[in-house]
C-alpha positions in Angstrom: 107.2 138.8 152.6 105.5 135.4 152.9 106.7 132.9 155.5 108.1 129.7 154.1 106.5 126.4 155.4 108.6 124.7 158.0 109.6 121.1 157.5 109.8 119.2 160.7 112.4 116.6 159.7 112.5 114.9 163.1 108.7 114.3 163.0 108.9 112.9 159.5 111.7 110.6 160.4 109.8 109.4 163.5 106.8 108.6 161.4 108.9 106.7 158.8 110.6 104.8 161.6 107.3 103.9 163.2 105.9 102.6 159.9 109.0 100.5 159.4 108.9 99.1 163.0 105.2 98.3 162.7 105.7 96.6 159.4 108.5 94.5 160.8 106.4 93.5 163.7 103.5 92.5 161.4 105.8 90.5 159.2 107.3 88.7 162.2 103.8 87.8 163.5 102.7 86.6 160.1 105.6 84.3 159.8 105.4 83.0 163.3 101.7 82.1 163.1 101.4 81.3 159.4 100.6 77.6 160.1 97.3 76.5 161.7 97.8 75.4 165.3 95.0 73.2 166.6 95.0 71.9 170.2 92.6 70.1 172.5 93.0 70.1 176.3 91.1 68.4 179.1 90.8 70.0 182.6 90.9 66.7 184.4 91.7 63.1 183.4 89.0 60.4 183.6 89.8 56.8 184.0 87.1 54.3 183.2 87.4 50.6 184.3 87.6 48.1 181.5 84.3 46.1 180.9 83.5 43.0 178.9 82.1 43.4 175.4 78.5 42.7 176.6 78.6 45.8 178.8 80.0 48.2 176.1 76.8 50.0 175.7 76.5 53.8 175.9 73.8 56.5 175.8 74.9 59.8 174.3 73.4 63.2 175.0 75.0 66.2 173.4 73.6 69.7 174.1 74.6 73.0 172.5 73.6 76.1 174.5 75.5 78.6 172.2 74.2 80.7 169.4 76.1 78.7 166.8 74.8 75.4 165.4 77.2 72.5 165.3 75.8 70.2 162.6 76.3 66.4 163.0 78.2 66.7 166.2 76.2 64.0 167.9 76.5 61.7 164.9 80.3 62.3 164.7 80.8 61.5 168.4 78.5 58.4 168.2 80.3 57.1 165.1 83.7 57.6 166.7 82.7 55.7 169.9 81.0 52.9 168.0 84.2 52.4 166.0 85.9 51.5 169.3 83.5 48.6 169.8 80.7 50.2 171.8 77.0 50.0 171.0 75.1 53.3 171.1 71.6 52.8 172.6 68.6 55.2 172.7 67.4 54.1 176.1 69.6 55.1 179.1 68.1 52.2 181.1 69.9 49.8 178.7 73.3 51.6 178.8 76.3 50.8 180.9 77.7 54.3 180.3 76.1 57.7 179.8 78.0 60.4 178.0 76.5 63.9 178.5 78.1 67.0 177.1 77.1 70.6 176.9 78.8 73.0 174.4 79.2 76.2 176.4 81.2 78.5 174.0 81.9 78.5 170.3 83.8 81.4 168.7 86.6 83.8 169.1 88.6 83.9 172.3 91.6 85.6 173.8 94.6 83.9 175.6 93.7 84.8 179.2 90.0 83.7 178.8 91.2 80.5 177.2 93.5 79.7 180.1 90.9 80.7 182.7 88.2 78.5 181.1 90.6 75.5 181.1 91.7 76.0 184.7 88.2 76.5 186.0 87.2 73.0 184.9 83.7 71.5 184.8 81.0 74.2 185.6 83.6 77.0 185.9 83.1 80.4 184.4 84.0 81.4 180.9 83.2 85.1 181.2 85.0 87.3 178.8 85.8 84.6 176.4 84.8 86.1 173.1 86.7 89.4 173.3 89.2 89.4 170.5 92.4 87.8 169.3 95.2 86.6 171.5 99.0 87.1 171.9 99.4 90.8 171.8 95.8 91.7 170.9 94.3 92.4 167.5 97.2 94.5 166.3 100.4 92.8 165.4 102.4 96.1 165.6 101.4 96.9 169.2 104.9 96.4 170.4 106.4 98.8 167.9 104.6 102.0 168.9 107.1 104.8 168.9 105.9 108.3 169.7 102.4 109.7 169.6 100.0 109.9 166.6 102.5 108.8 164.0 103.3 105.6 165.7 99.6 105.0 166.5 98.7 105.3 162.8 101.5 102.9 161.8 100.2 100.4 164.4 96.7 100.6 162.9 97.9 100.2 159.4 100.0 97.1 160.2 97.5 95.6 162.6 94.6 95.9 160.1 96.5 93.5 157.8 98.0 91.0 160.2 96.0 89.6 163.2 96.6 86.4 165.2 93.1 85.0 165.6 92.0 82.1 167.9 88.6 80.3 167.9 87.6 77.7 170.5 84.9 75.2 171.5 84.5 74.8 175.3 82.5 71.8 176.4 81.5 70.5 179.9 81.4 66.7 180.0 79.9 64.2 182.4 80.3 60.5 182.1 78.2 58.1 184.2 79.1 54.5 184.8 76.5 52.0 186.0 77.3 50.1 189.1 75.6 47.2 190.9 75.4 48.7 194.4 73.7 52.0 195.3 75.8 55.2 195.3 74.8 58.0 197.6 74.9 61.5 196.2 74.1 65.0 197.5 73.2 68.1 195.5 73.3 71.6 196.9 72.6 75.0 195.2 72.2 78.6 196.0 69.5 80.4 194.0 69.3 84.2 193.7 66.1 86.1 193.8 66.3 88.6 191.0 68.9 91.3 191.6 68.4 91.2 195.3 71.0 89.8 197.7 68.4 87.2 198.9 69.3 83.6 198.1 67.5 80.3 198.5 69.7 77.4 199.5 68.6 73.9 198.4 70.1 70.6 199.4 68.9 67.2 198.2 70.2 63.7 198.6 69.5 60.5 196.8 70.7 57.0 196.0 71.6 56.1 192.4 73.3 53.3 190.5 75.8 55.6 188.7 79.3 56.7 189.3 79.8 60.2 187.9 82.9 61.7 186.3 83.2 65.4 185.2 85.7 67.3 183.1 86.0 70.2 180.7 87.3 70.0 177.1 88.8 73.0 175.4 89.6 72.8 171.7 91.2 75.8 170.0 92.6 76.8 166.6 95.1 79.6 166.0 96.5 81.3 162.9 97.1 84.6 161.3 93.8 86.1 159.9 92.0 82.8 160.6 88.3 82.7 159.6 85.7 80.9 161.7 84.5 78.6 159.0 88.1 77.5 158.3 88.7 76.6 162.0 85.3 74.9 162.8 86.0 71.5 161.2 89.3 71.2 163.1 87.7 72.3 166.4 84.9 69.8 166.0 87.3 67.0 165.2 89.4 67.8 168.2 86.3 67.5 170.5 85.2 64.3 168.8 88.7 62.7 169.2 88.9 63.8 172.9 85.5 62.4 173.8 85.9 59.1 172.0 89.4 58.8 173.5 87.8 58.4 176.9 86.4 55.0 176.0 
């Protein structure tokens, strides 16, 4: 006499419940982040003294040390500052202001890395920035996991369709303002020798005719299933607006 197959109704019900909960979580996430959210934040405020029109000259140097090209970023920044009544010059000796910026990170980022990069300020670390989506991770159904393998499968199904994705541009900025009298400055550094614990400490001092201001600008764009090429124009415009807004 052959044995009849046993139907585990509780397990089937659990799997169905997990699928429903994961689907609800994915739907909630999709609705909450359906609109593109673009923000630009500065780690520290910079106040520049007003100058007469004859001194509104600026030298601009934009560096990009990431693996992603940012086409026309220099031209966009120069045009935005020129629109405010400044003359962009090619010789720093003829400039009253120098704007120097280095783009450190471009790409996907998570919430904690975004917050750390902003709080760290100029020269601070951005380690771990490009490690995935934010607000609950890549899977929108992560909060709806109920019981073992069935719930895990439901999470993957829902999460593969709905992801909250954030992209960012992180930029360190230094503005120099020419002054008549000399300004004393001191530079110190600790250089490592390979992987050893030995370090070389250097300290130099000099007298210059520039006052220095430093800050970090973080622009980010967030949306469900956001693609990088969709976010990039908004990220660049946020950076341009923030830099030109300093003048």
